[in-house]
C-alpha positions as CSV (number, residue, x, y, z in Angstrom):
1,M,27.3,-14.5,29.2
2,T,25.2,-11.5,28.7
3,V,21.5,-11.2,29.3
4,V,20.7,-11.2,25.4
5,A,23.1,-14.1,24.7
6,Q,21.3,-16.1,27.6
7,L,18.1,-15.5,25.9
8,A,19.3,-16.4,22.5
9,E,20.8,-19.5,23.5
10,F,17.9,-20.7,25.4
11,A,15.7,-20.0,22.2
12,V,17.9,-21.6,19.9
13,A,18.4,-24.6,21.9
14,Q,14.6,-25.1,22.2
15,R,14.5,-26.0,18.5
16,A,15.8,-29.3,19.3
17,V,12.8,-29.9,21.6
18,P,9.2,-30.5,20.5
19,L,6.8,-28.3,21.9
20,A,4.8,-30.0,24.8
21,E,1.2,-30.4,24.2
22,D,0.3,-28.0,27.0
23,V,2.6,-25.4,25.5
24,R,1.2,-25.9,22.0
25,H,-2.3,-25.8,23.2
26,A,-1.7,-22.5,25.0
27,A,-0.1,-20.8,21.9
28,V,-3.2,-21.8,19.9
29,R,-5.5,-20.4,22.8
30,A,-3.2,-17.2,22.4
31,V,-3.5,-16.8,18.7
32,V,-7.6,-17.5,19.1
33,D,-7.8,-14.6,21.6
34,W,-5.3,-12.6,19.8
35,V,-7.9,-12.8,16.5
36,S,-10.8,-12.1,19.0
37,A,-9.2,-8.8,20.1
38,T,-7.5,-7.8,16.7
39,V,-10.9,-8.1,14.5
40,P,-12.9,-5.5,16.3
41,G,-9.8,-3.5,17.2
42,A,-9.2,-3.0,13.3
43,E,-12.4,-1.0,13.0
44,T,-11.6,1.4,16.0
45,P,-10.6,5.1,15.0
46,A,-7.1,4.5,16.0
47,A,-6.5,1.5,13.9
48,R,-8.5,2.9,11.0
49,G,-6.8,6.3,11.0
50,L,-3.5,4.6,11.0
51,T,-4.2,2.4,8.0
52,E,-5.4,5.4,6.1
53,A,-2.4,7.4,6.8
54,L,-0.1,5.0,5.8
55,A,-1.9,3.5,2.8
56,P,0.2,0.6,2.7
57,A,1.4,-0.7,-0.7
58,P,0.9,-4.5,-1.7
59,G,3.3,-6.6,-0.1
60,P,3.8,-10.2,1.1
61,A,2.2,-9.9,4.7
62,R,-1.6,-9.7,5.4
63,L,-3.5,-7.4,7.2
64,I,-6.1,-8.6,9.6
65,P,-8.9,-9.2,9.0
66,S,-9.1,-7.7,5.5
67,G,-6.7,-9.9,4.0
68,R,-5.1,-6.9,2.3
69,T,-1.4,-7.2,1.9
70,A,1.4,-4.7,2.9
71,D,5.2,-5.0,3.3
72,V,6.2,-6.7,6.6
73,R,7.0,-3.9,8.8
74,T,3.7,-2.3,8.1
75,A,1.8,-5.4,8.6
76,A,3.4,-5.8,11.9
77,L,2.6,-2.2,12.9
78,L,-1.0,-2.1,11.8
79,N,-2.0,-5.6,13.1
80,G,-0.3,-4.8,16.4
81,T,-2.0,-1.6,16.7
82,A,-5.3,-3.2,15.7
83,A,-4.7,-6.0,18.3
84,H,-4.4,-3.5,21.3
85,A,-7.0,-1.0,20.2
86,A,-10.2,-2.5,21.7
87,E,-8.6,-3.4,24.9
88,L,-9.4,-7.1,24.4
89,D,-5.7,-8.5,24.1
90,D,-4.1,-10.9,26.7
91,I,-2.1,-10.0,29.7
92,Y,0.9,-11.4,31.5
93,R,-0.3,-10.5,34.9
94,D,2.8,-10.7,36.9
95,A,4.6,-8.1,34.8
96,F,2.1,-5.5,33.8
97,Y,2.5,-6.7,30.3
98,H,0.4,-7.4,27.4
99,P,2.5,-10.0,25.2
100,G,0.0,-10.9,22.4
101,A,-0.6,-7.9,20.8
102,P,3.0,-7.0,19.5
103,T,4.3,-10.8,19.8
104,I,1.7,-12.4,17.4
105,A,1.5,-9.4,15.1
106,A,5.1,-9.8,14.3
107,A,4.9,-13.8,14.1
108,F,2.2,-13.2,11.5
109,A,4.0,-10.6,9.3
110,V,7.0,-12.7,9.1
111,G,5.3,-15.9,9.0
112,D,3.4,-14.7,6.1
113,R,6.4,-13.6,4.3
114,L,8.1,-17.1,4.9
115,D,4.9,-19.0,4.6
116,C,5.9,-21.3,7.5
117,S,4.0,-23.9,9.0
118,G,1.6,-23.8,11.7
119,E,3.8,-25.5,14.1
120,E,6.7,-23.3,13.2
121,F,4.4,-20.1,13.8
122,L,3.3,-21.4,17.1
123,R,6.8,-22.2,18.2
124,A,7.7,-18.4,17.5
125,V,4.7,-17.2,19.2
126,T,5.9,-19.2,22.3
127,I,9.6,-18.1,22.3
128,G,8.3,-14.6,21.8
129,Y,6.0,-14.7,24.9
130,E,8.8,-16.2,26.9
131,I,11.7,-13.9,26.3
132,G,9.2,-11.0,26.4
133,A,7.7,-12.1,29.8
134,R,11.2,-12.9,31.3
135,I,12.4,-9.4,30.5
136,A,9.1,-7.8,31.7
137,L,9.4,-9.7,35.1
138,A,13.0,-8.5,35.4
139,V,12.2,-4.7,35.1
140,G,8.9,-5.2,37.0
141,A,6.8,-2.5,38.7
142,A,9.6,0.2,38.7
143,H,9.6,0.1,34.9
144,Y,5.8,0.3,34.7
145,R,5.7,3.4,36.9
146,N,6.5,5.7,34.0
147,W,6.8,3.3,31.0
148,H,4.3,1.1,29.1
149,T,5.7,-2.2,29.4
150,T,3.8,-3.5,26.2
151,G,5.4,-0.9,24.1
152,T,8.8,-1.3,25.6
153,V,9.2,-4.9,26.4
154,G,6.8,-5.8,23.7
155,T,9.6,-4.8,21.1
156,F,11.8,-7.9,22.7
157,G,8.8,-10.2,22.3
158,A,8.2,-9.3,18.7
159,A,11.9,-9.4,17.9
160,A,12.5,-13.0,19.6
161,A,9.2,-14.3,17.5
162,A,10.7,-12.9,14.2
163,A,14.2,-14.2,14.8
164,E,12.7,-17.6,15.6
165,L,11.0,-17.7,12.3
166,L,13.9,-16.3,10.7
167,G,15.9,-19.1,11.9
168,L,18.8,-16.9,13.5
169,G,21.7,-18.5,15.1
170,P,22.5,-17.7,18.6
171,E,24.8,-14.7,17.9
172,R,22.2,-12.9,15.6
173,F,19.4,-14.0,17.8
174,A,21.3,-12.1,20.5
175,G,21.9,-9.2,18.2
176,A,18.3,-8.8,17.2
177,L,17.5,-8.6,21.0
178,A,20.0,-5.9,21.5
179,L,18.9,-3.9,18.6
180,A,15.3,-4.1,19.9
181,A,16.3,-2.6,23.2
182,T,17.5,0.7,21.5
183,M,14.3,0.9,19.8
184,A,11.9,0.3,22.7
185,A,9.4,2.9,23.3
186,G,5.9,3.9,25.0
187,L,5.0,6.3,27.8
188,Q,2.5,6.0,30.6
189,G,1.5,9.4,29.9
190,T,0.1,8.4,26.7
191,F,-2.8,6.8,28.5
192,R,-2.8,8.7,31.8
193,S,-4.2,11.8,29.7
194,P,-6.8,12.0,27.0
195,S,-5.2,10.4,24.1
196,T,-5.9,7.8,21.2
197,G,-2.3,6.8,20.8
198,K,-2.0,4.0,23.3
199,P,-2.7,1.0,20.8
200,L,0.2,2.6,18.7
201,H,2.5,1.6,21.3
202,A,2.1,-2.5,20.6
203,G,2.0,-1.6,16.8
204,H,5.4,0.3,17.2
205,A,6.8,-2.6,19.3
206,A,5.8,-5.4,16.5
207,E,7.3,-3.2,13.8
208,A,10.6,-2.4,15.8
209,G,11.0,-5.9,16.6
210,V,10.6,-7.3,13.1
211,T,13.1,-4.5,12.1
212,A,15.5,-5.6,14.6
213,A,15.2,-9.1,13.4
214,L,15.7,-8.6,10.0
215,A,18.5,-6.4,10.4
216,A,20.2,-8.8,12.6
217,G,19.9,-11.3,10.0
218,K,21.9,-9.3,7.8
219,G,24.6,-8.8,10.1
220,L,23.5,-5.5,12.1
221,G,24.2,-6.1,15.7
222,G,23.5,-4.1,19.2
223,A,25.6,-3.8,22.3
224,L,25.2,-7.2,23.9
225,D,25.2,-5.8,27.6
226,V,22.5,-3.5,26.6
227,L,20.0,-5.0,29.0
228,E,22.3,-5.1,32.1
229,G,25.0,-2.5,31.2
230,P,25.4,0.9,33.2
231,A,23.6,2.8,30.6
232,G,21.4,-0.1,29.4
233,F,17.7,-0.8,29.5
234,G,17.5,-1.8,33.1
235,A,19.2,1.3,34.3
236,A,17.5,3.7,32.0
237,T,14.0,2.7,32.5
238,A,13.9,0.8,35.9
239,G,16.8,2.1,37.8
240,I,18.1,-1.4,37.7
241,T,21.9,-2.1,36.9
242,G,23.1,-5.6,36.7
243,L,19.5,-6.9,35.5
244,T,19.1,-10.6,35.2
245,V,16.5,-13.1,34.0
246,S,15.5,-16.5,35.4
247,G,12.9,-18.9,35.1
248,L,13.0,-19.7,31.3
249,G,10.6,-22.1,30.5
250,E,9.4,-22.7,34.0
251,P,6.7,-22.8,33.0
252,F,6.4,-21.3,29.7
253,A,4.8,-17.8,29.8
254,V,2.1,-18.6,27.0
255,T,0.8,-21.1,29.4
256,A,0.4,-18.4,32.3
257,T,-1.4,-15.6,30.6
258,T,-4.6,-14.0,31.3
259,A,-7.3,-13.9,28.7
260,K,-9.3,-10.7,28.9
261,Y,-13.0,-11.2,30.0
262,H,-13.6,-7.5,29.7
263,A,-13.1,-4.9,27.0
264,C,-11.2,-2.3,29.1
265,C,-8.1,-1.8,31.2
266,G,-7.2,-5.1,33.1
267,H,-6.7,-3.0,36.3
268,T,-10.5,-2.7,36.4
269,F,-11.3,-6.3,36.1
270,A,-11.4,-7.4,39.8
271,A,-13.9,-4.7,40.6
272,I,-15.8,-5.4,37.5
273,D,-15.9,-9.0,38.7
274,A,-17.1,-8.1,42.1
275,A,-20.0,-5.6,40.6
276,L,-21.3,-8.5,38.4
277,L,-21.3,-10.6,41.4
278,L,-23.6,-8.1,43.3
279,R,-25.7,-7.4,40.2
280,A,-26.5,-11.2,40.0
281,E,-27.3,-11.1,43.7
282,G,-30.1,-8.5,43.1
283,V,-28.4,-5.1,43.1
284,R,-30.6,-2.6,41.0
285,P,-28.5,0.1,39.3
286,E,-31.3,2.7,39.8
287,D,-31.3,2.0,43.6
288,V,-27.7,2.7,43.7
289,T,-26.7,5.7,46.0
290,S,-23.0,5.1,46.6
291,V,-20.4,2.5,45.6
292,K,-17.0,2.4,47.1
293,I,-14.2,0.4,45.5
294,E,-10.9,-0.5,47.2
295,T,-8.0,-2.1,45.3
296,Y,-4.5,-1.8,44.7
297,E,-2.4,1.2,44.1
298,T,-1.8,0.8,40.4
299,A,-5.3,0.2,39.6
300,T,-6.3,3.6,41.3
301,R,-3.3,5.4,39.5
302,V,-3.8,4.0,36.0
303,A,-7.8,3.5,36.1
304,G,-8.5,6.6,38.3
305,R,-10.6,8.7,35.9
306,T,-13.8,10.0,37.7
307,D,-15.7,11.5,34.8
308,P,-14.8,10.0,31.5
309,R,-16.6,11.2,28.5
310,E,-14.7,9.2,25.5
311,P,-14.3,5.6,25.3
312,D,-10.4,5.5,25.7
313,E,-11.1,7.5,28.9
314,A,-14.1,5.2,29.9
315,R,-11.8,1.8,29.4
316,F,-9.4,3.4,32.2
317,S,-12.1,4.3,34.8
318,L,-12.8,2.0,37.7
319,A,-15.8,4.1,38.5
320,Y,-17.2,3.8,34.7
321,T,-16.7,0.2,34.1
322,V,-18.3,-0.8,37.5
323,A,-21.2,1.4,36.8
324,A,-21.5,0.0,33.3
325,A,-21.2,-3.8,35.0
326,L,-23.9,-2.9,37.3
327,T,-26.2,-1.4,34.7
328,L,-25.6,-3.5,31.5
329,G,-24.5,-6.7,32.8
330,S,-21.2,-7.0,31.0
331,V,-18.4,-4.6,29.8
332,R,-17.9,-5.5,26.4
333,L,-17.9,-3.3,23.3
334,R,-21.6,-2.1,24.0
335,A,-20.3,-0.6,27.4
336,F,-18.3,1.9,25.3
337,S,-20.8,2.9,22.8
338,P,-22.1,6.6,22.5
339,E,-25.5,5.4,24.1
340,A,-23.8,3.9,27.1
341,L,-21.4,6.9,27.7
342,R,-24.5,9.0,28.0
343,D,-26.8,6.6,30.1
344,P,-28.1,8.6,32.8
345,V,-28.1,5.7,35.0
346,I,-24.4,4.8,34.4
347,R,-23.6,8.5,34.8
348,T,-25.4,8.8,38.1
349,I,-23.5,5.9,39.4
350,V,-20.0,7.1,38.4
351,A,-20.8,10.4,40.0
352,R,-21.7,8.5,43.3
353,T,-18.3,6.4,43.1
354,T,-15.3,6.6,45.3
355,T,-12.0,4.7,45.1
356,R,-9.2,4.1,47.5
357,V,-6.1,2.0,48.0
358,D,-6.5,-0.9,50.4
359,P,-3.1,-1.8,51.8
360,E,-3.7,-5.4,52.2
361,L,-4.9,-5.9,48.6
362,D,-1.9,-3.4,47.5
363,A,0.6,-6.0,49.1
364,L,-0.8,-8.9,46.9
365,A,-0.1,-7.1,43.4
366,P,1.0,-7.8,40.8
367,C,0.9,-11.5,41.2
368,R,-2.9,-11.1,42.5
369,R,-5.1,-8.4,41.3
370,A,-8.0,-8.0,43.8
371,A,-10.7,-5.5,44.6
372,R,-13.7,-4.9,46.9
373,V,-16.8,-3.5,45.9
374,R,-19.3,-2.1,48.5
375,V,-22.7,-0.8,47.2
376,T,-25.4,1.1,49.2
377,D,-29.0,1.3,48.0
378,R,-31.7,3.8,48.7
379,R,-33.1,1.6,51.5
380,G,-29.9,1.7,53.3
381,T,-29.0,-1.9,52.4
382,V,-25.1,-2.3,52.0
383,R,-23.9,-5.2,49.9
384,E,-20.2,-6.2,49.3
385,R,-18.1,-8.5,47.2
386,L,-14.5,-9.1,47.6
387,R,-12.8,-10.6,44.0
388,M,-9.2,-12.0,45.1
389,T,-8.4,-12.7,41.3
390,R,-10.0,-11.8,37.9
391,K,-11.9,-13.9,35.6
392,G,-9.5,-15.2,32.8
393,D,-6.3,-15.0,35.2
394,P,-4.2,-18.1,35.4
395,D,-5.7,-19.0,38.7
396,D,-9.4,-18.5,37.4
397,P,-9.1,-19.1,33.5
398,L,-11.5,-19.2,30.7
399,D,-11.8,-22.6,29.4
400,D,-11.7,-23.4,25.6
401,A,-15.4,-23.2,25.3
402,E,-15.4,-19.8,27.0
403,L,-12.7,-18.7,24.9
404,R,-14.6,-19.5,21.9
405,E,-17.6,-17.9,23.3
406,K,-15.7,-14.8,23.5
407,Y,-14.6,-15.2,19.9
408,D,-18.1,-15.7,18.8
409,E,-19.5,-12.7,20.5
410,L,-16.8,-10.4,19.1
411,V,-15.7,-11.6,15.5
412,P,-18.8,-12.5,13.6
413,G,-20.5,-9.0,13.9
414,F,-17.5,-7.6,11.9
415,L,-16.8,-10.7,9.5
416,G,-20.0,-12.6,9.4
417,R,-20.8,-15.8,10.9
418,E,-19.7,-18.2,8.1
419,R,-16.3,-16.4,7.5
420,A,-16.0,-16.2,11.3
421,D,-16.3,-19.9,11.9
422,A,-14.1,-21.0,8.9
423,I,-11.1,-18.7,10.5
424,A,-11.9,-20.1,13.9
425,D,-11.8,-23.8,12.6
426,T,-8.6,-23.2,11.0
427,L,-7.1,-21.3,13.9
428,W,-7.8,-24.2,16.4
429,K,-6.1,-26.6,13.9
430,L,-2.9,-24.5,13.4
431,P,-0.6,-27.4,14.7
432,A,-1.4,-29.3,11.6
433,L,-1.5,-26.4,9.2
434,P,1.1,-26.9,6.3
435,R,1.6,-23.3,5.4
436,L,0.3,-20.2,7.0
437,S,-1.2,-19.1,3.5
438,A,-3.9,-22.0,4.3
439,L,-5.3,-19.6,6.8
440,E,-7.7,-17.6,4.7
441,W,-8.7,-14.0,6.1
442,S,-10.8,-12.9,3.0
């Protein structure tokens, strides 16, 4: 049996099994968190520019949060881009992967077209997370060295969610995944250099996954050995021939994701958490004379910018995000405002910051993301904090109240309190929603 056939058989077999309560609740949390990321993301220059460029005609799927409509593929593209644009979307830590942005965007687009129930929608989200996560684990760090897993593997997650909602049988479900493989894209070079193109990776993954599922539903099919074959996805993007997947549903990936607590690259989070602890212990930013950050190699490679000047650069800078944490007390949207980017205290700390790889911390990645921050002040006092995990990771998760607090900080400012509260109330009740159209965005 090929890998895509194995994944398809698993997905289809799950239809006979009711969602476990913990899995269902985790899927609801994932959707709430996705909306928390998408609403502010929709107002970023990247998302707004793409929407203006495409000028979508009305269709059966809704854009979030405006409620304007578009065709299914365009809605997936624009919502997926918005979900990733503010760097607030969730993470599957063990595989360098943001599952929610493409997967939930695809599920909303197809779910709107079908006007499915809330339970059907949550099942599709669960299946999309599971298949994407297992492929992401299979290609692993070798893939992530040059490819952006959210753009590439996200295409499989989106295709799986769409195929589930379309009710594709095993053969056509496998065909959707096979087609997704050949449309997957997303290069790390897009965010290692100045660029606003990174959010498009998630949007493209959502659109391509929806396209693959719709096409497979009409009989188009890809090469079924496209994941493990000698010229397939594993070989081409990770140097892995004979790729295999394992652990399906043990546990479901949607129950083991990271909800972002900061509005930036996840590789900076452990260092930010350490810096916030130091601030709480009395470190005064104006007194800081040096900051030393020790962490794992991928963090220094992806988030190693030393003099960021634009928001998209600052979100990928350990030096900047730690300086913002010490100065502002949080690293949310305000930390990337023009005022913060020009703040003289933050700029001074950035200039006094160095980063290095700690071999012991590096050996723990990716399953544990750790960082040590050491601060020296003008009196010569040295304070140090080590964070062995990140706030929001599965071993230090946000509870429901904290997830709602994140939503309440991010969404009402764009939608107004009354509208934001109404949407949140409906999202938490998704399992009982008879039709997705009952979720009113406008």
